[in-house]
N, C-alpha and C positions, 0 to 999 in steps of 0.2 A: 669417340664415335660410338654409336649404338645401332643395333639392328633396326632397319626401317621397313615399313610395310611394303609388300611387293605388289605388282600389277595384278589386278583381278580379271579373270576371264569372264566372258558373258555367260549368263545362265542358259540352261537348255529349255527348249520348247518342244512339244509333240511334233514329230516329223523329222527331228534332227537325226543326222547320221552320226554314229559314234564308232570309233575304231576300237577293236579289241586286239591287243598285242600281248606277246609273251616274251618279256625281256629276260626271263630267268629260266625256270624249270618248265617241263611239259606237264600238261594235265592228262589224266587217264582218258582213254577213249570214252566218248559220250559225257565226259565230266563237265563240259561247258553248256550242254543243252538246256538244263533247267535255268541257268543264269541268263542265257540269251532270251529265254521265254519271259523272264522277269523284265528285261530291258524292253522287249516288244510290248509287254503289258503297259509299260510306262509311255508308250507311244513313240519310242525311239526305233531307229533303223540300224541295228548293230551290224557292222562290217568286220568280219573276222579277217585279219590281214593274212596275206598268202603264207607266211611262215609260222603263224601263231599256233598251228596244230602240229608242227614238226617235232621230232624227238630224236636226239642223238645222245642216248644215255641219260645223263642227269641234266642235260640242257635242251631247251626247246629250239633246236637247230643250231647252226653255226653262229659265232659271234657276229660276223658280218651280216648275216641274214636277219638276226634279231634287231640289230641296229638299223638296218634298212627299213624294216617294218615300222619301227618307231618313227624314224625320220619321214618316211613317206606319208604316214598318217598325220603327222604334225603339219607337213607342208601342203596337204590336200585341202584346198579351201572349202570343199564340200563336207569336211569332217569337223564337227563341232566340239568333240571331246575325245580324249584318248584314255582308255580304261585297260589296266593290266589284267590279264586273265587270272594270274596267280603270282605268288612269290617263289619261294624255294631257294634257288641259288643261281647266280650267273650274271646279274645286272652289272656288276663292276667289271666283268670281262668285256662287255660291249659298249659301255658308256663313253669311252674315249674314241669310238669309231663313228659317233654321231657328228654331223656337221652342224655344230651349235650356232655358228654364225648365220647359216641359212635359216635356222629355226628362229633366231632372234628377229629376223626380218618378217617372219610370218605372224608375229604377235602371240599373245598368250592364248592357251586353250585349257579347258578344264582337264585335269589329269588326276586319276584315281588309282590308288593301290596302297599297299603297306608291306611289312615284312622285308624281304629282299629288295622291294621296290623303294625302300628308304634311299638307296644309292641314286635312284632316278629322281626322287624328290629333291635331294641335295643338288643334283646337277641342274634340274629345272629352275631351282631358286637361284643358284649362283651363276649359271650361264644365261638364263633367260629373264631373270628378275620377275618370275611369275609365281603367284600363289598356287597352291595345289591342295588336294584333299587326301588326308590319311584315312582311308576307308576300305570297306570290304570289297572283295573281288568276285566276279561271277562264277568262277570254277570252284570256289570254296563251297563245300556242301551246305554250310550254314547260310549262305547267301539266299538260297531259295527257301530254306526251311524257317528262317527267323524273320518274321514279318516286321517286328519292331526295328530290327537292325537295318534291314534294307529300306524301310520307310525313312529312317533318319538320313540315310544317304540320298534318297530321292528328294527330301526337303532341301538339302544343301544344293542339289543340282537344279531343281525347278523353282523352289520357293525359299531361297536362302535367308530372307529376312525372318522367316519363321523358325530358323535354326540358330539364331545369333546367341541365344542363351543355351549352353550345354550343361545339363545337370546330371550328375552321376549318383544314383542311389547307393552305390557301394563305396563311394569315396570316403577316405578317412584322413584327417590332417596329421601329417608327420611333424610339420612346423606350421603353426597357425598364422593367419594374417592374410592380407591382400596385396597384390602386386599387378602392375600393368606392363606388358611387353609384347614383343612379336613372337609368335609361336614358331618353333622349329624342332627338328629331331625325328624320332621314330624308333626303329629297332636298334637297341643298344649295340649289339655286336657289329651291325653294319656301319653305324657311326664310327665305332672304334676302328674298323677295317679301312675307313676312308681317311683316317688321320695320316697326314704326310703326303696325300695325293693332291692332284690339281683341284679336287673338289673339297679340300679341307677348309673349314671356316676358321679364319684367323681372328675374328672379332665377334664375340657373341654377347657383348655387353648389352644389358637391357632386354635380353631374350627370355622367353618362357620355354624351357627345355622339356620336350616330351620324351619319355623313355619307356620301353617295354621290350619283352623278348619271349622266346619259347625254347624249352629244352636245354637251358643252361643252368648248371649247378651254381650255388652261391659263390664258390671261389672263382668260377669263370666270370660271373657277373662282376665281382670285385676286380678281376684282372682287366676287364673292358673299361670299367669306371676309372681305374688307375691310368690306363692308356689315355682316355679322354682328358683326365685331369692334367696329365703331363703335357698334353698337346694344347692346353689352354682353353678347353671347352667349358670350363666352369667359371672362368674369370668374368666377374661382373654380371652374372646371371641375375635376372629379376625374380625368378621363381622356377620351380621344378614340378612337372606333372608326371607322375608315375602311373602306368597303366597295368596291364595284366602280365603275369609271369607264369604262363601255362607250362606244366611239366618241368618246372625249375626246382623241384624238390619241395619239401614242406615250406609253406610261405613264411613261417617264422624265421627260417634261415635267410631268405631273401630280404625280409623286413629288417633283420639285424644289419645286413650289409648296407641297405639304403639309409638306415638310421645312422650308421657309422660315417657314411659319406656326407649326408645332408642334414643330419640332426642339429649340427652346430653351424650351419651355413649362414644363419641370420636372415634368410629369405623364406617366404612361404613355400612349403612343399606339401603336396597332396599325394597320397598313396591309393592304390586300388581304384583308379578313376574309371576303369571300364572300357578302355580302348585297347586295340591290339588283337591278339589271337584268341580272345575269350568269346564266349557266347554273349550275344547282345552288343557286340563291339560298336562303340560310338564312332561316328565320322567326325574328324577334327580338322579344320582348315589349318594349313601350314603357310606361314609367311604373312600373317595378318595380326593386327594389334588386338589383344584381348586382356581382360582383367580376370585374374585368378583369385577366387575366394577359397582358400584352403579349408576354412572352417565349415563353409556351406557346401563345399564340393561342387563348385560351379566355375565354368569359363564363360564369360560374357564378351562377345566380339563387338567392337565398335561399329563395324559395318558388315554387311552381308558378304559371304565368301565369293559370290559371283555377282556381276553387275546386272 
């Protein structure tokens, strides 16, 4: 078997209500205001869920409250999309408290986030069979400041056929060639932390694996890659797309680790693709079939991310 494309949510239109949730860490006071203004400029009606602004130390409220916000947003038929306010830490603590069976009956919705939200992307894919968007979040300071970054997300949400070709000007081939497969992945350490859980992928054959991270030294990146390898995450991959490695030490060290793991893989591998915690972070659909051209530094999706 191999990874199959997931169900696509519908695209957004002006006037849509979108829920803002905080499955992980809290954002600083006032940290969401500029991002909400951007969403309103797009013609959306952002609804900040009741517990999204809570803070209990390093978490945005209790596990039960964070799970309830996500669940209520997904089940509310007036909500067209669910957007994480930020990542940080904590999604894995609440993901098992969600009533995924109820959410399956509600159908797919656009879901946006990255970093710690990787755990939620994995659950949405495995529990709901729904595609999602690895993209910037509204409490991130760069969300309001980086016009090109947020425009790329807007295209995916409103005019997704215009974003089917994703080209990275910083991309460099680690292993050249082309490959077609279904995209999955996200933040490396979150994927590694999910190994052995109920949301562990047991068959990734034919997949295009996305990897990025922040604040991890090369030896810790190697440790996480080792864990994924031992858990079968690299078995039968079609290709690998490596994004940004912000604050992970001199990039030469990171590159050496990636080359050690993937240089002899025999599948196309691209480095520095420009998604993740970096400036200008690209939005990349998860759960859909795309063709990777490692030499050209492009991902071309066969269909729009949203219907």
